[in-house]
C-alpha positions as a LaTeX table, in Angstrom:
\begin{tabular}{lrrr}
\hline
Residue & $x$ (\AA) & $y$ (\AA) & $z$ (\AA) \\
\hline
Unk1 & 0.39 & $-0.17$ & $-0.54$ \\
Unk2 & 3.15 & 2.24 & 0.63 \\
Unk3 & 6.20 & 2.93 & $-1.21$ \\
Unk4 & 9.48 & 4.27 & 0.39 \\
Unk5 & 11.98 & 5.73 & $-2.04$ \\
Unk6 & 15.62 & 5.69 & $-0.80$ \\
Unk7 & 18.50 & 7.61 & $-2.80$ \\
Unk8 & 22.01 & 7.74 & $-1.36$ \\
Unk9 & 21.29 & 9.40 & 1.79 \\
Unk10 & 18.29 & 10.98 & 1.28 \\
Unk11 & 14.83 & 9.54 & 2.10 \\
Unk12 & 11.84 & 10.39 & 0.47 \\
Unk13 & 8.50 & 9.03 & 1.15 \\
Unk14 & 5.48 & 8.89 & $-0.88$ \\
Unk15 & 2.53 & 7.47 & 0.42 \\
Unk16 & 0.17 & 6.00 & $-1.98$ \\
Unk17 & $-2.24$ & 4.53 & 0.33 \\
Unk18 & $-6.02$ & 6.45 & 1.19 \\
Unk19 & $-9.55$ & 5.30 & 1.83 \\
Unk20 & $-12.96$ & 6.49 & 1.55 \\
Unk21 & $-14.72$ & 6.76 & 4.37 \\
Unk22 & $-17.37$ & 9.33 & 6.93 \\
Unk23 & $-15.78$ & 11.20 & 9.66 \\
Unk24 & $-17.70$ & 11.94 & 13.01 \\
Unk25 & $-17.09$ & 13.94 & 15.86 \\
Unk26 & $-18.44$ & 12.88 & 19.23 \\
Unk27 & $-20.22$ & 15.74 & 20.56 \\
Unk28 & $-19.55$ & 16.23 & 25.04 \\
Unk29 & $-22.81$ & 17.87 & 25.37 \\
Unk30 & $-25.24$ & 15.54 & 23.82 \\
Unk31 & $-22.71$ & 12.44 & 24.09 \\
Unk32 & $-23.81$ & 11.74 & 19.94 \\
Unk33 & $-21.73$ & 11.64 & 17.07 \\
Unk34 & $-22.31$ & 13.95 & 14.52 \\
Unk35 & $-21.28$ & 13.50 & 11.04 \\
Unk36 & $-18.49$ & 16.50 & 9.63 \\
Unk37 & $-18.71$ & 14.69 & 6.17 \\
Unk38 & $-17.59$ & 12.20 & 3.61 \\
Unk39 & $-14.39$ & 11.51 & 1.52 \\
Unk40 & $-10.82$ & 10.61 & 1.51 \\
Unk41 & $-8.32$ & 9.90 & 4.10 \\
Unk42 & $-5.01$ & 9.09 & 3.76 \\
Unk43 & $-2.13$ & 9.31 & 6.06 \\
Unk44 & 0.45 & 11.89 & 4.83 \\
Unk45 & 4.44 & 11.64 & 6.08 \\
Unk46 & 7.46 & 13.70 & 5.43 \\
Unk47 & 10.92 & 12.55 & 6.73 \\
Unk48 & 12.63 & 13.54 & 9.93 \\
Unk49 & 16.03 & 13.20 & 11.89 \\
Unk50 & 14.96 & 12.56 & 15.05 \\
Unk51 & 15.55 & 9.24 & 15.96 \\
Unk52 & 15.39 & 8.13 & 12.15 \\
Unk53 & 11.20 & 8.80 & 12.33 \\
Unk54 & 8.55 & 9.57 & 10.23 \\
Unk55 & 6.35 & 13.21 & 10.98 \\
Unk56 & 2.57 & 11.86 & 10.12 \\
Unk57 & $-0.69$ & 13.25 & 9.15 \\
Unk58 & $-4.05$ & 12.19 & 9.01 \\
Unk59 & $-5.25$ & 14.15 & 6.49 \\
Unk60 & $-8.99$ & 14.23 & 5.25 \\
Unk61 & $-11.17$ & 16.37 & 2.64 \\
Unk62 & $-15.25$ & 16.62 & 2.51 \\
Unk63 & $-15.89$ & 14.89 & $-1.21$ \\
Unk64 & $-17.12$ & 17.30 & $-4.04$ \\
Unk65 & $-15.90$ & 20.47 & $-1.99$ \\
Unk66 & $-12.76$ & 19.09 & $-1.67$ \\
Unk67 & $-13.12$ & 21.21 & 1.75 \\
Unk68 & $-10.65$ & 20.26 & 4.48 \\
Unk69 & $-12.16$ & 18.86 & 7.52 \\
Unk70 & $-9.25$ & 16.40 & 8.92 \\
Unk71 & $-5.90$ & 17.45 & 9.31 \\
Unk72 & $-4.12$ & 16.70 & 12.53 \\
Unk73 & $-0.91$ & 15.11 & 13.53 \\
Unk74 & $-0.22$ & 11.92 & 15.51 \\
Unk75 & 1.95 & 11.70 & 18.50 \\
Unk76 & 2.72 & 8.85 & 21.03 \\
Unk77 & $-0.39$ & 9.87 & 23.68 \\
Unk78 & $-2.72$ & 9.19 & 20.49 \\
Unk79 & $-5.75$ & 6.71 & 21.68 \\
Unk80 & $-6.74$ & 4.14 & 19.19 \\
Unk81 & $-9.26$ & 1.83 & 18.96 \\
Unk82 & $-11.36$ & $-0.71$ & 16.96 \\
Unk83 & $-14.81$ & 0.81 & 17.44 \\
Unk84 & $-15.94$ & $-2.78$ & 14.99 \\
Unk85 & $-14.57$ & $-4.03$ & 11.76 \\
Unk86 & $-15.68$ & $-1.17$ & 9.99 \\
Unk87 & $-14.98$ & 1.60 & 12.33 \\
Unk88 & $-12.62$ & 3.06 & 14.41 \\
Unk89 & $-12.34$ & 5.87 & 16.88 \\
Unk90 & $-9.15$ & 8.33 & 17.81 \\
Unk91 & $-8.39$ & 11.13 & 19.84 \\
Unk92 & $-7.29$ & 14.29 & 17.07 \\
Unk93 & $-6.83$ & 17.78 & 16.70 \\
Unk94 & $-10.04$ & 19.48 & 15.41 \\
Unk95 & $-10.47$ & 21.85 & 12.90 \\
Unk96 & $-12.09$ & 24.82 & 14.21 \\
Unk97 & $-11.05$ & 25.42 & 17.60 \\
Unk98 & $-7.58$ & 23.11 & 17.31 \\
Unk99 & $-8.78$ & 21.34 & 20.36 \\
Unk100 & $-8.84$ & 17.24 & 21.21 \\
Unk101 & $-11.32$ & 15.69 & 20.35 \\
Unk102 & $-12.50$ & 11.98 & 19.83 \\
Unk103 & $-13.17$ & 10.87 & 16.22 \\
Unk104 & $-14.74$ & 8.27 & 14.30 \\
Unk105 & $-14.22$ & 7.18 & 10.89 \\
Unk106 & $-16.86$ & 4.66 & 9.68 \\
Unk107 & $-15.08$ & 2.63 & 6.05 \\
Unk108 & $-15.30$ & $-0.31$ & 4.40 \\
Unk109 & $-13.84$ & $-3.35$ & 6.85 \\
Unk110 & $-10.86$ & $-4.08$ & 4.46 \\
Unk111 & $-10.03$ & 0.18 & 4.25 \\
Unk112 & $-11.23$ & 0.07 & 8.30 \\
Unk113 & $-7.84$ & $-2.33$ & 8.95 \\
Unk114 & $-5.74$ & $-1.05$ & 7.06 \\
Unk115 & $-5.91$ & 2.43 & 8.57 \\
Unk116 & $-5.95$ & 0.79 & 11.89 \\
Unk117 & $-2.54$ & $-1.00$ & 10.67 \\
Unk118 & $-1.24$ & 2.13 & 8.97 \\
Unk119 & $-1.75$ & 4.43 & 12.37 \\
Unk120 & $-0.92$ & 1.69 & 14.85 \\
Unk121 & 2.33 & 0.93 & 13.24 \\
Unk122 & 3.00 & 5.04 & 13.66 \\
Unk123 & 1.80 & 5.34 & 17.13 \\
Unk124 & 3.96 & 2.45 & 18.23 \\
Unk125 & 7.89 & 4.04 & 16.33 \\
Unk126 & 6.43 & 7.60 & 18.44 \\
Unk127 & 6.57 & 5.47 & 21.86 \\
Unk128 & 9.38 & 3.76 & 21.49 \\
Unk129 & 11.36 & 6.79 & 19.65 \\
Unk130 & 10.17 & 8.84 & 23.07 \\
Unk131 & 11.32 & 5.69 & 25.34 \\
Unk132 & 14.46 & 6.14 & 23.72 \\
Unk133 & 14.70 & 10.07 & 24.38 \\
Unk134 & 13.88 & 9.39 & 27.95 \\
Unk135 & 16.44 & 6.75 & 28.58 \\
Unk136 & 19.08 & 9.19 & 27.01 \\
Unk137 & 17.93 & 12.18 & 29.30 \\
Unk138 & 18.01 & 9.51 & 32.41 \\
Unk139 & 21.61 & 8.58 & 30.87 \\
Unk140 & 23.06 & 12.35 & 30.80 \\
Unk141 & 21.58 & 13.15 & 33.96 \\
Unk142 & 22.99 & 10.75 & 35.75 \\
Unk143 & 26.49 & 11.15 & 34.10 \\
Unk144 & 26.15 & 14.19 & 34.97 \\
Unk145 & 25.15 & 13.61 & 38.97 \\
Unk146 & 28.40 & 11.33 & 38.27 \\
Unk147 & 30.93 & 14.29 & 37.68 \\
Unk148 & 29.09 & 16.60 & 40.39 \\
Unk149 & 29.89 & 13.71 & 42.99 \\
Unk150 & 33.27 & 13.50 & 41.32 \\
Unk151 & 33.69 & 17.30 & 42.22 \\
Unk152 & 32.46 & 17.67 & 45.85 \\
Unk153 & 34.46 & 14.45 & 46.90 \\
Unk154 & 37.33 & 16.03 & 44.84 \\
Unk155 & 37.14 & 19.96 & 46.48 \\
Unk156 & 36.40 & 17.60 & 50.07 \\
Unk157 & 39.90 & 16.13 & 49.44 \\
Unk158 & 41.74 & 19.74 & 48.83 \\
Unk159 & 39.87 & 21.30 & 51.78 \\
Unk160 & 41.58 & 18.05 & 53.62 \\
Unk161 & 44.96 & 18.99 & 52.16 \\
Unk162 & 44.31 & 22.26 & 52.65 \\
Unk163 & 43.42 & 21.78 & 56.97 \\
Unk164 & 46.79 & 19.29 & 56.62 \\
Unk165 & 48.96 & 21.83 & 55.05 \\
Unk166 & 47.48 & 24.35 & 57.42 \\
Unk167 & 47.88 & 21.86 & 60.57 \\
Unk168 & 51.32 & 20.80 & 59.52 \\
Unk169 & 52.62 & 24.25 & 59.29 \\
Unk170 & 50.97 & 25.17 & 62.79 \\
Unk171 & 53.15 & 22.18 & 64.29 \\
Unk172 & 56.74 & 23.08 & 63.59 \\
Unk173 & 55.66 & 26.69 & 63.99 \\
Unk174 & 54.50 & 25.71 & 67.72 \\
Unk175 & 58.44 & 23.52 & 67.84 \\
Unk176 & 60.22 & 26.48 & 66.41 \\
Unk177 & 58.55 & 28.71 & 69.38 \\
Unk178 & 59.40 & 25.71 & 72.12 \\
Unk179 & 62.79 & 25.44 & 70.81 \\
Unk180 & 63.66 & 29.53 & 70.97 \\
Unk181 & 61.61 & 28.80 & 75.03 \\
Unk182 & 64.21 & 26.41 & 75.84 \\
Unk183 & 67.63 & 28.04 & 74.07 \\
Unk184 & 66.07 & 31.32 & 76.20 \\
Unk185 & 65.53 & 29.66 & 79.17 \\
Unk186 & 69.27 & 28.06 & 78.57 \\
Unk187 & 70.64 & 30.81 & 78.35 \\
Unk188 & 69.00 & 32.54 & 80.79 \\
Unk189 & 70.85 & 29.09 & 83.25 \\
Unk190 & 74.04 & 29.66 & 81.77 \\
Unk191 & 73.86 & 32.93 & 82.59 \\
Unk192 & 72.77 & 32.77 & 86.45 \\
Unk193 & 75.43 & 29.88 & 86.64 \\
Unk194 & 78.30 & 31.95 & 85.41 \\
Unk195 & 77.51 & 34.80 & 87.79 \\
Unk196 & 77.57 & 32.37 & 91.03 \\
Unk197 & 80.59 & 31.58 & 89.21 \\
Unk198 & 81.88 & 34.93 & 89.66 \\
Unk199 & 80.51 & 35.41 & 93.43 \\
Unk200 & 82.23 & 32.49 & 95.23 \\
\hline
\end{tabular}
C-alpha cells in the first residue's frame, strides 16, 4: 500500500494509501456522534532526522468541495481503538478550535483494517522513540550527577589537604617557639651559673 524511495543518503516517502470513509465527531454535551463529512482520508508522512522517524499526519477532504475536514498530527499519547470491523475511533485535533476531540471513522472492513494498522504502526514507533529519548536523558542526568559527586569529593579532598597543610605549618611554628624558649631558658641558666661562679 505504500512505497519508500531511497536515494543515497536522502530519504523520501511516497504514500499511496487512501480510503473513502465517513468522519464523525463526538459531541460531549449531547453524547452523540455528529457527521463531519465523507471523502478521502490518507496518512501523510514527511521525513525527519529525529530517531529516523517520520512526521505523520491524518488528512481528510470532503468529497466534492475538497474542503479540509481533518488535518491532525500523530503523537505518542494519541488513543486509537477499533469500535468494530468497519469503524475505528481515535483522538485528534479538531480543525475548528484546535482542541483534542474524539473522532470516529466508518469505512469498508478492509479499508478500516488498513487504516488501523497504518496508524498503530506509527504510534508504536513514536512511543519507542520517546522511550529512547527518555533513556538517553536519564543516562545524561546520571552522568552529570556522577561528575558532580566527583567534583564534590575532589573539593573535600582539597579542603582536607589544605587543613593538613595548615595544621602541619602550625605544628612546625609551635616547635620553633618551644626551641626558642628552651634556648632562652638554657641561656638564662648559663648566665646565672656564670654569676654564681663569679661570686664564689
